[in-house]
DRENLUMDREN-260777 format. One record per residue (C-alpha): x, y, z. Coordinates in steps of 0.25 Angstrom, whole numbers, plus 5000, padded with zeros to 4 digits. Last residue first. Example, Ala and Ser with C-alpha at 12.3 -4.5 7.8 and 13.67 -1.06 7.14 Angstrom:
    c1    c2    c3
  5055  4996  5029
  5049  4982  5031
This chain:
    c1    c2    c3
  5032  5209  5119
  5043  5204  5108
  5038  5192  5100
  5049  5183  5094
  5046  5178  5080
  5044  5162  5081
  5056  5155  5074
  5051  5148  5060
  5051  5133  5063
  5061  5123  5057
  5054  5109  5053
  5057  5097  5061
  5055  5084  5051
  5044  5077  5055
  5046  5062  5059
  5037  5052  5057
  5027  5046  5066
  5026  5030  5065
  5035  5023  5053
  5024  5010  5054
  5015  5019  5047
  5023  5024  5036
  5026  5010  5033
  5011  5004  5034
  5009  5015  5024
  5020  5011  5015
  5015  4996  5016
  5000  4996  5012
  5000  5007  5001
  5015  5001  4996
  5009  4987  4992
  4996  4992  4986
  5005  5000  4975
  5010  4986  4974
  4994  4980  4973
  4992  4993  4966
  4999  4985  4954
  4993  4972  4952
  4978  4978  4954
  4980  4985  4942
  4978  4974  4933
  4987  4963  4928
  4987  4956  4943
  4973  4955  4941
  4974  4945  4928
  4980  4934  4939
  4965  4932  4942
  4953  4938  4952
  4953  4930  4964
  4966  4922  4963
  4972  4932  4958
  4968  4945  4967
  4971  4934  4978
  4985  4936  4973
  4987  4950  4971
  4983  4951  4985
  4992  4943  4991
  5004  4949  4983
  4998  4963  4987
  4998  4958  5002
  5012  4951  4999
  5016  4965  4996
  5012  4972  5007
  5017  4961  5017
  5030  4963  5010
  5031  4979  5012
  5028  4979  5027
  5035  4967  5030
  5048  4977  5024
  5045  4989  5030
  5041  4984  5042
  5059  4986  5049
  5058  4997  5044
  5045  5002  5050
  5047  4997  5063
  5062  5002  5065
  5057  5017  5060
  5045  5017  5071
  5054  5012  5081
  5063  5023  5080
  5052  5033  5078
  5051  5045  5072
  5049  5039  5060
  5054  5049  5046
  5067  5039  5042
  5058  5026  5045
  5048  5030  5037
  5057  5033  5026
  5064  5020  5028
  5050  5014  5029
  5048  5019  5014
  5060  5014  5008
  5057  4999  5015
  5044  5001  5011
  5046  5005  4997
  5056  4994  4994
  5048  4982  5001
  5036  4987  4991
  5044  4986  4980
  5050  4975  4984
  5036  4967  4984
  5037  4955  4976
  5027  4959  4965
  5038  4965  4957
  5045  4953  4959
  5036  4943  4954
  5025  4937  4965
  5018  4929  4954
  5005  4928  4954
  4997  4918  4947
  4983  4916  4943
  4967  4911  4946
  4970  4899  4956
  4981  4906  4961
  4996  4905  4960
  5006  4914  4969
  5019  4914  4962
  5032  4917  4969
  5037  4903  4969
  5026  4894  4968
  5013  4897  4976
  4999  4895  4976
  4988  4901  4980
  4975  4896  4985
  4964  4908  4987
  4957  4908  5001
  4961  4922  5007
  4971  4914  5015
  4975  4905  5004
  4982  4920  4999
  4991  4923  5014
  5000  4911  5011
  5003  4911  4997
  5006  4925  4998
  5014  4926  5007
  5023  4916  5000
  5022  4923  4988
  5025  4938  4994
  5037  4930  5003
  5043  4924  4990
  5041  4937  4981
  5049  4945  4992
  5058  4935  4993
  5060  4936  4977
  5060  4952  4978
  5071  4952  4988
  5079  4943  4979
  5078  4953  4967
  5082  4965  4976
  5095  4969  4971
  5093  4964  4957
  5080  4972  4956
  5088  4984  4956
  5082  4994  4969
  5075  5005  4964
  5078  5018  4972
  5069  5025  4982
  5077  5019  4993
  5088  5027  4988
  5080  5039  4991
  5080  5039  5007
  5095  5044  5004
  5086  5059  5004
  5078  5055  5015
  5091  5052  5024
  5099  5064  5019
  5090  5076  5019
  5093  5081  5033
  5106  5081  5032
  5106  5087  5014
  5099  5098  5023
  5111  5100  5034
  5121  5098  5020
  5117  5109  5013
  5105  5107  5004
  5110  5110  4989
  5124  5103  4988
  5120  5094  5002
  5106  5089  4995
  5113  5085  4981
  5123  5077  4990
  5112  5071  4996
  5104  5068  4984
  5116  5063  4977
  5114  5048  4982
  5101  5046  4977
  5102  5051  4963
  5117  5043  4962
  5105  5030  4967
  5098  5035  4956
  5110  5035  4946
  5114  5019  4952
  5101  5015  4948
  5100  5020  4934
  5109  5007  4931
  5114  5015  4918
  5127  5008  4921
  5136  5021  4914
  5124  5032  4919
  5125  5025  4931
  5141  5029  4936
  5135  5043  4933
  5126  5043  4943
  5135  5034  4954
  5145  5048  4949
  5133  5058  4952
  5131  5052  4965
  5147  5051  4969
  5148  5066  4965
  5134  5070  4973
  5139  5066  4987
  5151  5072  4987
  5144  5083  4979
  5136  5085  4992
  5147  5091  5001
  5145  5103  4992
  5136  5108  5003
  5125  5116  5001
  5119  5127  5011
  5103  5135  5010
  5102  5140  5026
  5094  5131  5036
  5080  5134  5038
  5074  5126  5027
  5079  5114  5037
  5068  5108  5041
  5062  5109  5026
  5073  5100  5022
  5070  5090  5031
  5055  5090  5028
  5059  5090  5010
  5066  5081  5011
  5057  5070  5018
  5048  5074  5009
  5056  5072  4997
  5060  5058  5004
  5046  5054  5002
  5044  5059  4988
  5055  5051  4984
  5050  5038  4992
  5036  5038  4985
  5040  5038  4972
  5051  5029  4974
  5042  5018  4980
  5039  5013  4966
  5052  5007  4966
  5046  4995  4956
  5032  4987  4959
  5023  5000  4957
  5029  5000  4944
  5040  5008  4936
  5038  5022  4944
  5048  5021  4954
  5058  5016  4945
  5055  5028  4932
  5055  5037  4943
  5069  5032  4947
  5074  5032  4932
  5069  5046  4930
  5077  5050  4941
  5089  5045  4937
  5087  5052  4922
  5085  5065  4930
  5099  5061  4941
  5110  5071  4932
  5101  5080  4927
  5094  5083  4942
  5109  5081  4949
  5115  5094  4938
  5102  5101  4941
  5106  5101  4957
  5119  5104  4953
  5114  5117  4947
  5107  5119  4957
  5118  5120  4968
  5127  5126  4956
  5117  5139  4957
  5115  5138  4972
  5129  5143  4972
  5138  5132  4981
């Protein structure tokens, strides 16, 4: 396949999926409560892909037309979404299309090397609330019960009813946005990436098992702090920058712990230039 054909295929894919990329960007930047981890996940995957490709830079350029066998189903899924207007099917089609593009543009060896990192991009896709509603509710109840137990330790009486926490100076509703699902989703995604790079099987298992409780504990700590602030400063504190900042802090707390649990990360082996033979 000629270089011109490959570039035309790439340009066509960018044109087809351009609106989908714009939609994904809008979802990732909507708020700290919804899918913000996509902004972190994409650069990490890009780094992994770059490292794997650098390790294979000594290979000759190649192309595999079997990439069309992946691209055609992806484009079919995208066309289906054009009639349904879900945008999510198109986003899934974009993730599916990337390995096909890799086969076409980079060849078999390079496509195999970056296949797993590319598939991790599926973890950056938004999940419809209809699929996660029960998980949100469970997380809300966990956060409410945990805060109702912990807050009195600081000398602040609190009354829990359903997913509401009431103090003498105001009430805090643990809504879906405050359930911690966003942190949970981000923690699981980052844990899988960290496990992929970890050199220790035990560390891989540890980081995968620990991701969920770390995310839940981080969000619980945030809810406890917010309830205490409401009790000390009044409910108006929730209308200030403190509320969204607390969401960012859950990521700032959970993700470094996950990276630490992953332990030493593997380095991609890169070929070194052969040393010249020195004649005596």
